[in-house]
C-alpha positions as CSV (number, residue, x, y, z in Angstrom):
1,M,32.5,53.2,103.2
2,A,35.4,51.0,102.0
3,T,33.1,48.9,99.8
4,R,31.6,52.0,98.2
5,T,35.1,53.4,97.6
6,M,36.4,50.2,96.0
7,R,33.3,49.9,93.8
8,A,34.0,53.4,92.6
9,L,37.6,52.4,91.7
10,L,36.4,49.3,89.8
11,F,33.6,50.8,87.9
12,A,35.0,54.3,87.1
13,V,36.4,53.8,83.6
14,T,36.8,57.2,81.9
15,L,37.2,57.3,78.1
16,T,40.0,59.4,77.0
17,L,39.5,61.9,74.2
18,S,42.2,60.3,72.1
19,A,40.8,56.8,72.2
20,L,37.6,55.9,70.3
21,P,35.2,53.8,72.3
22,L,34.6,50.2,71.0
23,P,31.1,49.2,69.8
24,P,28.7,48.1,72.5
25,A,29.2,44.4,71.7
26,A,32.9,44.7,72.5
27,R,32.6,46.5,75.8
28,A,33.8,44.6,78.9
29,E,31.5,43.4,81.5
30,N,31.5,45.3,84.7
31,P,34.1,43.8,87.1
32,P,32.4,41.7,89.8
33,A,31.6,44.0,92.8
34,E,32.1,41.1,95.2
35,L,35.8,40.8,94.1
36,A,36.8,43.2,96.9
37,E,35.3,40.9,99.4
38,R,37.4,38.0,98.3
39,V,40.8,39.6,98.3
40,S,43.2,40.3,101.2
41,A,42.5,43.4,103.3
42,Q,46.0,44.7,102.6
43,L,45.3,44.8,98.9
44,V,42.0,46.6,99.4
45,E,43.8,49.2,101.5
46,Q,46.5,49.6,98.9
47,A,44.0,50.1,96.2
48,Q,42.3,52.8,98.2
49,A,45.6,54.6,98.5
50,K,46.0,54.4,94.7
51,L,42.6,55.9,94.2
52,A,43.7,59.0,96.1
53,V,46.5,59.6,93.6
54,Q,44.7,58.4,90.5
55,D,44.3,61.9,88.9
56,A,48.0,62.7,89.4
57,L,49.0,59.4,87.8
58,H,47.1,60.3,84.6
59,A,47.9,64.0,84.6
60,D,50.2,63.8,81.5
61,P,48.1,63.5,78.4
62,A,51.1,62.4,76.4
63,I,51.2,59.0,78.0
64,V,49.4,56.6,75.8
65,R,47.4,53.7,77.3
66,T,44.3,51.6,76.8
67,R,42.0,51.1,79.7
68,L,39.2,48.5,79.5
69,G,36.6,49.8,77.0
70,E,38.9,51.9,75.0
71,A,40.3,51.2,71.5
72,V,43.6,49.3,71.3
73,D,46.5,50.9,69.3
74,P,47.9,48.0,67.3
75,A,50.8,50.1,66.1
76,Q,52.3,50.0,69.6
77,V,55.4,47.7,69.6
78,S,54.1,45.8,72.7
79,I,51.0,44.9,70.7
80,A,52.3,44.6,67.1
81,G,55.0,42.1,68.0
82,P,52.6,39.5,69.5
83,I,50.1,40.1,66.7
84,E,52.8,39.4,64.1
85,R,53.8,36.2,65.8
86,G,50.1,35.0,66.0
87,I,50.0,34.7,69.8
88,L,47.6,37.7,70.1
89,K,44.4,38.2,68.2
90,L,42.3,41.3,68.6
91,T,38.8,41.5,67.2
92,L,35.9,43.8,67.9
93,Q,34.7,41.3,70.5
94,T,38.0,41.2,72.3
95,Q,38.0,42.9,75.7
96,A,41.5,44.4,76.3
97,A,43.5,46.8,78.4
98,Y,47.2,47.7,77.9
99,A,49.9,49.7,79.4
100,Y,52.1,50.3,76.4
101,V,55.8,49.5,77.2
102,Q,59.0,49.1,75.3
103,P,61.0,45.9,74.8
104,Y,64.3,45.5,76.8
105,R,66.7,42.6,77.3
106,E,69.3,42.5,80.0
107,P,73.0,42.3,79.0
108,N,73.8,38.8,77.7
109,D,76.7,37.9,80.0
110,W,77.2,35.9,83.2
111,A,77.5,39.0,85.3
112,H,73.9,40.0,84.6
113,R,72.2,36.6,84.8
114,N,70.3,37.6,87.9
115,Y,69.3,41.1,86.9
116,C,65.7,40.3,86.1
117,G,64.4,42.6,88.9
118,A,66.2,45.6,87.4
119,G,65.2,44.6,83.9
120,A,61.6,44.4,84.9
121,A,61.8,47.9,86.5
122,I,63.2,49.3,83.2
123,T,60.4,47.9,81.2
124,L,57.8,49.1,83.7
125,L,59.2,52.6,83.7
126,S,59.4,52.6,79.9
127,H,55.6,53.2,80.0
128,W,56.4,56.7,81.0
129,D,59.9,57.1,79.4
130,T,59.9,55.3,76.0
131,N,63.7,55.9,75.6
132,L,64.6,54.3,78.9
133,P,65.5,50.9,77.4
134,Q,68.2,52.6,75.3
135,T,69.5,54.9,78.1
136,A,69.1,53.0,81.4
137,D,72.1,52.1,83.5
138,I,71.0,48.6,84.7
139,D,74.0,48.4,87.1
140,Q,73.1,51.6,88.8
141,L,69.5,50.6,89.1
142,G,70.6,47.2,90.5
143,R,72.7,49.0,93.2
144,E,69.8,51.1,94.2
145,M,67.8,48.0,94.8
146,G,70.5,46.2,96.7
147,L,70.7,43.6,94.0
148,D,73.1,40.7,94.5
149,P,74.6,39.6,91.2
150,N,74.8,36.1,92.5
151,A,71.2,35.9,93.9
152,G,69.1,38.6,92.4
153,V,66.9,41.1,94.4
154,W,64.1,40.9,96.9
155,I,61.0,42.2,95.1
156,Y,60.0,44.6,97.9
157,R,63.3,46.5,97.3
158,I,62.2,47.4,93.7
159,V,59.4,49.6,95.1
160,G,61.6,52.6,96.2
161,P,63.7,53.0,93.0
162,V,60.6,52.6,90.8
163,N,58.5,55.2,92.7
164,A,61.5,57.6,92.9
165,R,61.8,57.6,89.1
166,L,58.0,57.7,88.5
167,N,57.7,60.7,90.8
168,Q,60.4,62.4,88.8
169,Y,58.6,61.8,85.5
170,L,55.3,63.0,86.9
171,G,56.8,66.0,88.7
172,Q,55.2,65.2,92.0
173,A,55.2,62.5,94.8
174,V,52.6,60.1,93.5
175,N,54.2,56.9,94.9
176,W,51.8,54.7,93.0
177,Y,53.6,51.4,93.5
178,C,53.7,49.3,96.7
179,Y,54.7,45.8,97.7
180,G,52.0,43.2,97.6
181,K,51.6,39.5,97.7
182,A,48.9,37.7,95.8
183,A,47.9,34.7,97.9
184,S,45.1,33.6,95.4
185,L,44.0,34.0,91.9
186,D,41.4,36.5,93.1
187,D,44.3,38.6,94.6
188,L,46.0,38.6,91.2
189,R,42.8,39.5,89.5
190,W,42.4,42.4,91.9
191,M,45.8,43.7,90.8
192,I,44.9,43.3,87.2
193,E,41.6,45.1,87.7
194,V,43.2,48.1,89.5
195,D,46.5,48.5,87.6
196,I,45.8,47.1,84.1
197,K,42.1,47.3,83.4
198,Q,41.2,50.5,85.3
199,N,44.4,52.5,85.1
200,A,46.4,50.8,82.3
201,V,49.8,50.9,84.1
202,P,52.2,48.0,84.3
203,F,53.1,46.0,87.4
204,I,55.9,43.6,88.4
205,T,55.5,40.1,89.7
206,G,57.6,37.2,90.8
207,L,57.0,33.7,89.4
208,M,58.6,30.3,88.8
209,T,59.6,29.7,85.2
210,Y,58.6,26.1,84.7
211,G,56.3,25.7,81.6
212,L,56.4,29.3,80.6
213,P,57.5,30.3,77.0
214,G,61.2,30.0,76.5
215,W,62.0,28.2,79.8
216,G,60.9,24.6,79.1
217,S,61.6,22.4,82.1
218,R,63.8,25.0,83.9
219,N,62.2,26.1,87.2
220,V,63.8,29.1,88.7
221,G,62.6,32.2,90.6
222,H,62.1,35.0,88.2
223,I,60.7,38.6,87.9
224,V,58.7,39.9,84.9
225,T,56.5,42.9,84.0
226,V,52.8,42.5,83.3
227,Y,51.5,45.1,80.8
228,G,48.2,43.7,79.3
229,Y,45.0,41.8,79.7
230,T,42.7,40.3,77.0
231,R,39.5,38.4,77.2
232,E,38.6,36.6,74.0
233,P,35.1,36.2,72.7
234,D,35.0,32.6,74.0
235,G,35.9,33.8,77.5
236,T,39.6,32.9,77.5
237,E,41.6,35.3,79.5
238,K,45.2,36.1,78.7
239,I,48.1,38.1,80.2
240,S,50.7,40.0,78.2
241,Y,54.1,40.3,80.0
242,I,57.7,41.2,79.2
243,D,60.5,38.8,80.0
244,T,63.9,40.6,79.9
245,A,66.0,37.5,80.6
246,P,69.0,37.1,78.3
247,P,70.2,33.7,76.8
248,A,73.0,33.7,79.4
249,S,70.4,33.0,82.1
250,G,69.0,30.0,80.3
251,Y,66.1,31.8,78.6
252,R,65.3,30.9,75.0
253,G,62.2,32.8,74.4
254,W,60.8,36.1,73.1
255,I,60.8,39.4,75.1
256,L,57.0,39.9,74.5
257,N,54.8,37.0,75.7
258,V,51.1,36.2,75.9
259,V,49.8,33.3,78.0
260,E,46.5,32.1,79.4
261,L,45.7,33.6,82.8
262,G,45.4,30.2,84.6
263,Q,48.9,29.2,83.3
264,F,50.3,32.5,84.4
265,W,48.8,32.2,87.9
266,R,50.3,28.7,88.3
267,A,53.7,30.3,87.6
268,V,53.1,33.2,89.9
269,S,51.7,31.1,92.7
270,G,55.1,29.4,93.2
271,N,56.9,32.7,93.8
272,S,54.2,35.3,94.5
273,A,55.3,38.9,95.3
274,Q,54.4,42.0,93.4
275,V,55.3,45.7,92.8
276,W,51.9,47.0,91.9
């Protein structure tokens, strides 16, 4: 029963009325059915729980998203920025899925140098509330998470405040997000399949910064928001993510980033924990 349920989750991609389908040559391949057999049992159970509230998650037609097989909106700021910088290229043969989010950067002062967890939550929730980056009280959000300004926040503590706000936006107790821990690349792929490809909603992950854009040789624990996936015609897979760190934390990069999936997993594997 569990296998049939998870196959339904992976293969049920519903085209929205507002998004034009891509030509057949650009459609994504079906996700591998055996993926569920290679991921941890906890992640499979969590995905089953998500399936039960999937309709409620997508009840608001005003929320714009691109699931795998649907047309990308290049006017969205989270797409337009990387395209303008030349780090993202979309063609008719590109397979893509995006949860459109809004840029945000944490206050550039010493007091907020460890607020990446709260910053990631703001960008995640901006998928539902596009004005949030301009109105959010990052200090209040940090307090709700039990954030320590000198040490940051445990990722599992982000789940409650995120779900509370999401439930408020949706007008019902959906509680989409849960705490997970990707122990392998397959586990991370599973999260990408369920949240990004099939439902086009963002998720949060921990990682180590070494080698990522804007961090150079610095290797510190960090938290970012994943909002997109692309597979180029040559098979190269890339992840789009938001890094909200300010210069005061040692970051010298852009807010919107795109990196190859293998590179991203190497960073995640050193500090793997997710709100997905």
